[in-house]
C-alpha positions as a LaTeX table, in Angstrom:
\begin{tabular}{lrrr}
\hline
Residue & $x$ (\AA) & $y$ (\AA) & $z$ (\AA) \\
\hline
Met1 & $-0.19$ & 0.26 & 0.07 \\
Asn2 & 2.52 & 2.18 & 0.71 \\
Tyr3 & 4.28 & 1.82 & $-2.48$ \\
Leu4 & 1.15 & 2.25 & $-4.18$ \\
Leu5 & 1.09 & 5.90 & $-2.13$ \\
His6 & 4.53 & 6.74 & $-3.18$ \\
Leu7 & 3.80 & 5.98 & $-6.92$ \\
Phe8 & 0.11 & 8.54 & $-6.51$ \\
Ile9 & 2.48 & 11.13 & $-4.80$ \\
Met10 & 5.20 & 11.26 & $-7.65$ \\
Ile11 & 2.22 & 11.43 & $-10.18$ \\
Ser12 & 1.05 & 14.66 & $-8.35$ \\
Ile13 & 4.37 & 16.02 & $-8.07$ \\
Tyr14 & 5.28 & 15.07 & $-11.92$ \\
Ser15 & 1.69 & 15.99 & $-13.27$ \\
Ile16 & 2.06 & 19.57 & $-11.92$ \\
Leu17 & 5.79 & 19.62 & $-13.52$ \\
Ala18 & 3.85 & 18.55 & $-16.61$ \\
Met19 & 1.24 & 21.04 & $-16.56$ \\
Ser20 & 3.47 & 23.75 & $-15.97$ \\
Ile21 & 5.91 & 23.17 & $-18.95$ \\
Asn22 & 2.68 & 22.77 & $-21.03$ \\
Ile23 & 2.13 & 26.60 & $-20.76$ \\
Ile24 & 5.60 & 27.29 & $-22.05$ \\
Thr25 & 5.92 & 25.01 & $-24.21$ \\
Gly26 & 2.38 & 23.29 & $-25.36$ \\
Tyr27 & 0.28 & 26.81 & $-25.56$ \\
Ala28 & 3.37 & 29.39 & $-25.91$ \\
Gly29 & 5.42 & 27.22 & $-28.36$ \\
Leu30 & 8.86 & 27.79 & $-26.31$ \\
Leu31 & 11.02 & 24.85 & $-26.27$ \\
Ser32 & 12.47 & 24.88 & $-22.34$ \\
Leu33 & 15.12 & 22.71 & $-21.36$ \\
Ala34 & 15.40 & 24.80 & $-17.72$ \\
His35 & 12.32 & 23.67 & $-16.02$ \\
Ala36 & 14.30 & 21.47 & $-13.60$ \\
Ala37 & 16.02 & 24.90 & $-12.80$ \\
Phe38 & 12.81 & 26.51 & $-11.80$ \\
Tyr39 & 11.87 & 23.12 & $-10.18$ \\
Gly40 & 14.78 & 23.26 & $-8.13$ \\
Ile41 & 14.54 & 26.87 & $-7.24$ \\
Gly42 & 11.45 & 26.64 & $-5.81$ \\
Ala43 & 12.46 & 23.43 & $-3.88$ \\
Tyr44 & 15.56 & 25.16 & $-2.18$ \\
Thr45 & 13.87 & 28.61 & $-1.73$ \\
Thr46 & 10.93 & 26.89 & 0.31 \\
Thr47 & 13.35 & 24.71 & 2.35 \\
Leu48 & 15.85 & 27.35 & 3.44 \\
Met49 & 12.59 & 29.51 & 4.56 \\
Met50 & 11.33 & 26.81 & 6.59 \\
Ile51 & 14.92 & 25.69 & 8.19 \\
Lys52 & 16.68 & 29.11 & 8.34 \\
Leu53 & 13.75 & 31.78 & 9.30 \\
Gly54 & 11.59 & 28.72 & 10.56 \\
Ile55 & 8.09 & 29.48 & 9.09 \\
Asn56 & 5.45 & 27.52 & 7.80 \\
Phe57 & 5.23 & 25.73 & 4.67 \\
Phe58 & 2.65 & 28.01 & 3.14 \\
Pro59 & 4.15 & 31.24 & 3.38 \\
Ala60 & 7.76 & 29.25 & 2.43 \\
Leu61 & 5.81 & 28.33 & $-0.79$ \\
Ile62 & 4.46 & 31.67 & $-1.36$ \\
Cys63 & 8.54 & 32.73 & $-1.42$ \\
Gly64 & 9.37 & 30.14 & $-3.20$ \\
Ile65 & 6.82 & 30.85 & $-6.02$ \\
Ile66 & 7.69 & 34.60 & $-6.24$ \\
Val67 & 11.88 & 34.04 & $-6.31$ \\
Thr68 & 11.09 & 31.36 & $-9.17$ \\
Gly69 & 9.11 & 33.64 & $-11.15$ \\
Leu70 & 11.50 & 36.80 & $-10.52$ \\
Leu71 & 14.37 & 34.39 & $-11.87$ \\
Ser72 & 12.50 & 33.20 & $-14.58$ \\
Leu73 & 12.78 & 36.74 & $-16.21$ \\
Ala74 & 16.65 & 35.60 & $-16.87$ \\
Ile75 & 15.13 & 33.46 & $-19.33$ \\
Gly76 & 12.21 & 35.93 & $-20.26$ \\
Tyr77 & 13.96 & 38.52 & $-21.19$ \\
Pro78 & 16.49 & 37.38 & $-23.80$ \\
Ser79 & 13.51 & 35.43 & $-25.31$ \\
Leu80 & 12.62 & 38.48 & $-26.72$ \\
Lys81 & 14.85 & 38.43 & $-30.13$ \\
Leu82 & 15.41 & 34.55 & $-29.67$ \\
Lys83 & 13.48 & 31.80 & $-31.44$ \\
Gly84 & 13.58 & 28.17 & $-31.93$ \\
Asp85 & 16.89 & 26.61 & $-31.61$ \\
Tyr86 & 18.51 & 29.82 & $-30.07$ \\
Phe87 & 15.93 & 30.17 & $-27.29$ \\
Val88 & 16.46 & 26.45 & $-26.48$ \\
Leu89 & 20.17 & 27.14 & $-26.10$ \\
Thr90 & 19.60 & 29.60 & $-24.11$ \\
Thr91 & 17.42 & 27.71 & $-21.70$ \\
Ile92 & 20.54 & 25.08 & $-21.55$ \\
Gly93 & 22.81 & 27.82 & $-20.71$ \\
Phe94 & 20.46 & 28.82 & $-17.79$ \\
Gln95 & 19.63 & 25.40 & $-16.26$ \\
Ile96 & 23.93 & 24.75 & $-16.26$ \\
Ile97 & 24.05 & 28.12 & $-14.70$ \\
Ile98 & 21.30 & 27.67 & $-11.80$ \\
Phe99 & 23.01 & 23.77 & $-11.19$ \\
Ser100 & 26.56 & 25.35 & $-11.00$ \\
Ile101 & 25.26 & 27.85 & $-8.25$ \\
Leu102 & 23.41 & 24.84 & $-6.09$ \\
Tyr103 & 26.15 & 22.69 & $-6.27$ \\
Asn104 & 29.05 & 25.25 & $-5.34$ \\
Trp105 & 27.25 & 27.65 & $-3.05$ \\
Ile106 & 27.85 & 25.43 & $-0.24$ \\
Ser107 & 27.42 & 28.18 & 2.44 \\
Leu108 & 23.72 & 28.34 & 1.52 \\
Thr109 & 22.66 & 25.38 & $-0.19$ \\
Arg110 & 25.22 & 22.82 & 1.20 \\
Gly111 & 25.83 & 21.85 & $-2.58$ \\
Pro112 & 26.92 & 18.03 & $-3.05$ \\
Tyr113 & 25.96 & 17.53 & 0.52 \\
Gly114 & 22.74 & 18.47 & 0.41 \\
Ile115 & 19.93 & 19.32 & 2.62 \\
Pro116 & 18.52 & 16.81 & 5.00 \\
Gly117 & 15.89 & 17.11 & 7.68 \\
Ile118 & 13.74 & 19.05 & 5.64 \\
Pro119 & 10.13 & 19.93 & 7.69 \\
Arg120 & 7.00 & 18.08 & 6.21 \\
Pro121 & 3.96 & 20.88 & 5.99 \\
Ser122 & 1.74 & 21.75 & 8.69 \\
Leu123 & $-1.96$ & 22.83 & 8.69 \\
Leu124 & $-3.71$ & 24.28 & 11.42 \\
Gly125 & $-1.21$ & 23.06 & 13.68 \\
His126 & $-1.20$ & 19.35 & 12.47 \\
Glu127 & 1.82 & 18.08 & 10.70 \\
Val128 & 1.28 & 16.00 & 7.45 \\
Ser129 & 3.93 & 13.36 & 8.18 \\
Ser130 & 2.36 & 10.02 & 7.05 \\
Leu131 & 2.14 & 8.57 & 3.76 \\
Pro132 & $-1.73$ & 8.75 & 3.27 \\
Glu133 & $-1.72$ & 12.22 & 4.29 \\
Tyr134 & 0.90 & 13.38 & 2.01 \\
Phe135 & $-0.86$ & 11.97 & $-0.76$ \\
Val136 & $-4.19$ & 13.50 & 0.36 \\
Phe137 & $-2.26$ & 16.68 & 0.59 \\
Ser138 & $-0.12$ & 16.43 & $-2.84$ \\
Leu139 & $-3.21$ & 15.53 & $-4.44$ \\
Ile140 & $-4.93$ & 18.52 & $-3.26$ \\
Ile141 & $-2.55$ & 20.65 & $-4.58$ \\
Ala142 & $-2.16$ & 19.23 & $-7.97$ \\
Leu143 & $-6.01$ & 19.81 & $-8.29$ \\
Val144 & $-5.90$ & 23.46 & $-7.20$ \\
Val145 & $-2.76$ & 23.62 & $-9.89$ \\
Phe146 & $-5.17$ & 21.75 & $-12.26$ \\
Ile147 & $-8.21$ & 23.95 & $-12.04$ \\
Phe148 & $-5.74$ & 27.09 & $-12.33$ \\
Val149 & $-4.28$ & 25.66 & $-15.06$ \\
Arg150 & $-7.80$ & 25.03 & $-16.83$ \\
Leu151 & $-9.30$ & 28.79 & $-16.27$ \\
Leu152 & $-5.92$ & 29.97 & $-17.86$ \\
Ala153 & $-6.66$ & 27.58 & $-20.95$ \\
Asn154 & $-9.99$ & 29.05 & $-21.10$ \\
Ser155 & $-9.22$ & 32.59 & $-20.87$ \\
Pro156 & $-8.11$ & 35.42 & $-23.43$ \\
Phe157 & $-4.52$ & 34.95 & $-22.61$ \\
Ser158 & $-4.29$ & 31.51 & $-23.52$ \\
Arg159 & $-5.93$ & 32.36 & $-27.01$ \\
Ala160 & $-3.18$ & 34.93 & $-27.33$ \\
Leu161 & $-0.45$ & 32.17 & $-26.71$ \\
Arg162 & $-1.93$ & 29.91 & $-29.14$ \\
Ala163 & $-1.68$ & 32.31 & $-31.61$ \\
Met164 & 1.60 & 33.45 & $-31.14$ \\
Arg165 & 2.60 & 30.01 & $-31.23$ \\
Asp166 & 1.32 & 29.00 & $-34.42$ \\
Asp167 & 2.30 & 32.48 & $-36.05$ \\
Glu168 & 4.68 & 35.01 & $-34.16$ \\
Leu169 & 4.67 & 37.66 & $-36.91$ \\
Ala170 & 0.72 & 37.27 & $-37.40$ \\
Ala171 & 0.00 & 37.68 & $-33.81$ \\
Ser172 & 2.56 & 40.92 & $-33.42$ \\
Ala173 & 0.47 & 42.15 & $-36.51$ \\
Met174 & $-2.68$ & 41.70 & $-35.04$ \\
Gly175 & $-1.40$ & 43.56 & $-31.94$ \\
Lys176 & $-0.36$ & 41.07 & $-29.54$ \\
Asp177 & 2.49 & 42.00 & $-27.55$ \\
Val178 & 4.60 & 39.08 & $-28.25$ \\
Phe179 & 7.44 & 40.19 & $-25.60$ \\
Arg180 & 5.07 & 40.14 & $-22.86$ \\
Leu181 & 3.16 & 36.92 & $-23.71$ \\
Lys182 & 6.68 & 35.39 & $-24.00$ \\
Ile183 & 7.34 & 36.68 & $-20.41$ \\
Cys184 & 4.40 & 35.93 & $-18.90$ \\
Ser185 & 4.14 & 31.96 & $-20.08$ \\
Ile186 & 7.38 & 31.80 & $-18.82$ \\
Met187 & 6.66 & 33.32 & $-15.71$ \\
Val188 & 3.59 & 31.50 & $-14.79$ \\
Gly189 & 5.01 & 28.24 & $-16.12$ \\
Ser190 & 8.00 & 28.24 & $-13.66$ \\
Ser191 & 5.81 & 29.55 & $-10.63$ \\
Leu192 & 3.69 & 26.80 & $-11.16$ \\
Ala193 & 7.22 & 24.39 & $-11.17$ \\
Ala194 & 7.96 & 25.83 & $-8.10$ \\
Ile195 & 4.84 & 24.39 & $-6.38$ \\
Ala196 & 6.33 & 20.81 & $-7.58$ \\
Gly197 & 9.51 & 21.86 & $-6.14$ \\
Ala198 & 8.34 & 22.63 & $-2.32$ \\
Leu199 & 6.06 & 19.53 & $-2.68$ \\
Tyr200 & 9.41 & 17.14 & $-3.84$ \\
Ala201 & 11.33 & 18.96 & $-1.13$ \\
Thr202 & 9.07 & 18.72 & 1.77 \\
Tyr203 & 7.79 & 14.71 & 0.72 \\
Val204 & 11.47 & 13.12 & 0.90 \\
Thr205 & 12.86 & 15.64 & 3.50 \\
Tyr206 & 16.41 & 16.03 & 1.36 \\
Ile207 & 17.83 & 17.78 & $-1.39$ \\
Asp208 & 20.62 & 17.92 & $-3.47$ \\
Pro209 & 21.48 & 19.58 & $-6.94$ \\
Thr210 & 21.41 & 15.98 & $-8.63$ \\
Ser211 & 17.63 & 16.05 & $-8.81$ \\
Phe212 & 17.80 & 19.22 & $-10.56$ \\
Thr213 & 19.86 & 18.68 & $-13.69$ \\
Leu214 & 19.76 & 19.05 & $-17.13$ \\
Asp215 & 18.68 & 15.15 & $-17.39$ \\
Glu216 & 15.64 & 16.13 & $-15.42$ \\
Ser217 & 14.89 & 18.74 & $-17.55$ \\
Ile218 & 14.74 & 16.83 & $-20.44$ \\
Phe219 & 12.48 & 14.22 & $-18.50$ \\
Ile220 & 10.20 & 16.72 & $-17.85$ \\
Leu221 & 9.93 & 17.94 & $-21.29$ \\
Thr222 & 9.57 & 14.04 & $-22.01$ \\
Leu223 & 6.54 & 14.00 & $-20.06$ \\
Leu224 & 4.89 & 16.39 & $-22.25$ \\
Leu225 & 6.47 & 15.01 & $-25.66$ \\
Val226 & 4.74 & 11.51 & $-24.63$ \\
Gly227 & 1.43 & 12.51 & $-22.84$ \\
Gly228 & 0.67 & 15.45 & $-25.39$ \\
Ser229 & 0.44 & 19.36 & $-25.35$ \\
Gly230 & $-1.75$ & 22.40 & $-26.19$ \\
Asn231 & $-4.51$ & 20.76 & $-23.80$ \\
Leu232 & $-5.02$ & 19.72 & $-20.27$ \\
Arg233 & $-5.43$ & 16.08 & $-20.42$ \\
Gly234 & $-2.21$ & 15.32 & $-22.42$ \\
Pro235 & 0.42 & 16.47 & $-19.54$ \\
Ile236 & $-1.53$ & 14.33 & $-17.15$ \\
Val237 & $-1.45$ & 11.46 & $-19.19$ \\
Gly238 & 2.36 & 11.83 & $-19.63$ \\
Ala239 & 3.03 & 11.83 & $-15.97$ \\
Ile240 & 1.24 & 8.76 & $-15.01$ \\
Phe241 & 2.88 & 6.93 & $-17.91$ \\
Met242 & 6.28 & 8.07 & $-17.75$ \\
Val243 & 6.17 & 7.44 & $-13.96$ \\
Leu244 & 4.25 & 4.14 & $-13.76$ \\
Leu245 & 6.78 & 2.87 & $-17.06$ \\
Pro246 & 9.44 & 2.30 & $-15.14$ \\
Glu247 & 7.73 & 0.85 & $-12.44$ \\
Ala248 & 6.16 & $-1.99$ & $-14.74$ \\
Leu249 & 9.76 & $-2.66$ & $-15.78$ \\
Arg250 & 10.62 & $-4.06$ & $-12.55$ \\
Phe251 & 8.52 & $-7.30$ & $-13.21$ \\
Ile252 & 10.46 & $-8.37$ & $-16.09$ \\
Gly253 & 13.41 & $-8.90$ & $-13.26$ \\
Leu254 & 15.90 & $-7.06$ & $-15.20$ \\
Pro255 & 19.37 & $-7.06$ & $-13.26$ \\
Asp256 & 20.16 & $-3.31$ & $-11.42$ \\
Thr257 & 23.52 & $-3.29$ & $-13.50$ \\
Ile258 & 21.58 & $-3.08$ & $-16.63$ \\
Ala259 & 17.98 & $-1.87$ & $-15.69$ \\
Pro260 & 18.30 & 2.00 & $-15.84$ \\
Asn261 & 20.18 & 1.38 & $-19.65$ \\
Val262 & 17.31 & $-0.45$ & $-20.85$ \\
Arg263 & 14.60 & 2.13 & $-19.32$ \\
Gln264 & 16.70 & 5.12 & $-21.38$ \\
Ile265 & 16.59 & 2.92 & $-24.36$ \\
Ile266 & 12.89 & 2.38 & $-23.79$ \\
Tyr267 & 12.37 & 6.15 & $-23.42$ \\
Gly268 & 14.44 & 6.82 & $-26.51$ \\
Leu269 & 12.50 & 4.54 & $-28.45$ \\
Leu270 & 9.10 & 5.73 & $-27.51$ \\
Leu271 & 10.23 & 9.42 & $-28.41$ \\
Ile272 & 10.91 & 8.20 & $-31.68$ \\
Ile273 & 7.67 & 6.28 & $-32.28$ \\
Leu274 & 5.87 & 8.73 & $-31.02$ \\
Met275 & 7.42 & 12.00 & $-33.19$ \\
Arg276 & 7.14 & 9.83 & $-36.21$ \\
Tyr277 & 3.67 & 8.60 & $-35.92$ \\
Arg278 & 1.74 & 10.82 & $-33.41$ \\
Pro279 & 3.91 & 14.02 & $-33.08$ \\
Gln280 & 1.04 & 15.21 & $-30.89$ \\
Gly281 & 1.67 & 12.64 & $-27.84$ \\
Leu282 & $-1.00$ & 10.07 & $-26.63$ \\
Ala283 & $-3.51$ & 12.78 & $-26.00$ \\
Gly284 & $-2.21$ & 16.40 & $-27.14$ \\
Glu285 & $-3.53$ & 18.72 & $-29.81$ \\
Tyr286 & $-0.29$ & 20.39 & $-30.31$ \\
Arg287 & 1.70 & 18.61 & $-33.13$ \\
Phe288 & 5.67 & 19.03 & $-32.61$ \\
Glu289 & 7.23 & 20.12 & $-35.76$ \\
\hline
\end{tabular}
């Protein structure tokens, strides 16, 4: 039972990450490989606020969202004149910079030693400590994020993002502020990723920079590519599929020495097949070209 609850908690966390990157990539059409950086900034900011200042989870989470949103401007402003491959390279550079800071600023982040003993969230004086309680807690947070993204998807802002994604020049000619749309999409998506980071940190009660690498950014983007983008159900499907797939492979009985490599091969083959025969993913609308 605890094993299933753990999987559901991880699905909740990765669903938030998939929904958040869907705003940037699925709706705005900006292919980002820096999402693990935002994920990590949210995790570290929330953790440091709770440990060093002794404040509760929810105020710490708000601080994490704000800090992550402001730092995302480092991606947003350069995107004014960058698109396509150049934008992707910018996000990779940002990802590497954030990882290097987390790894080397030992006096603040403890670098490779990590931060242990992260407090669990507390609500009205009650600490969310048991696995069933944290499952309910993470599910509620994921549902709140889903409702927010659904409202966003039905708003004029989302329609403007889609117009920019499909034809940036035409959107600009129609009076849409392309620069503002890019900035806003990145800030909103990165802020939601900070929520996932805070959930992850308080769930495992330990974080270190290796959880927020470029590989993790690629995996988060894979959630979207597999599940599909440009709608609400695609990211959820991708998160469920990609979290459960490696667990299903455990039943094959592969040796531990080769199991991780086999999983990577399967991920690669899956992406190749999807991009060839179903570029919109399993349940998405937007077709990557």
